[in-house]
N, C-alpha and C positions, 0 to 999 in steps of 0.2 A: 178781780175778775178771773174766772176759770179760762181754760183752753177753749171754750166754745163760746166764749164773750158774755157768759152770766155772772152775776153778782151773788153773794150770799143771801141778800135781801130778794133778789129774783126767785132764787130756789126756795128759800122761806116762805115766800106769798103763795107759792105753789103747793109745798108738802108740809109745811112745820106749822108749829102752833101761834096763835095769835100773840101770846107772851113773848115769843121769840121775836116776831117782827117788832113790836113795840121797843123791845130792847135794842134791836138792830138800829132803828129810827132814833131812839134817844142817845146813842152812841156814835151818830153822824153819818149812818148809811145814806146815800144818796138814791132817793125813789127814781129818778131819771136816768141812771146810769145803767149801762148795758150795750151790746153792740147791736142786737136786734130789735129786743122787745123790752118793756119796762116792766118793773115789778106789777104795776096796776093791770097790765096785760096778762099776766100770769095768774094773778088773783081772780081776774074775770074769766078766763078759759079753764079754770079749774074750780069754779063755783064756790068761791071763797068771799062772799059778800060782806062779812065782817071784816076781812082784812082789807078789801077795797076802800071800804069807809075809812079806814085808820090812813091809808094810803094818801087819799084825796084831802085829808086834812092839811 
């Protein structure tokens, strides 16, 4: 978690590739971790439906 309470998965859900999100999930990233918002929230806010679908599995 960084200094503003976001995880690498949160940032990746908003700004990085689907492959990176899949990699993070395969290696134990917690979808529900983060101080203010979840990775799903960021995927939705940044119009990333393919990432949102992966996060919901």
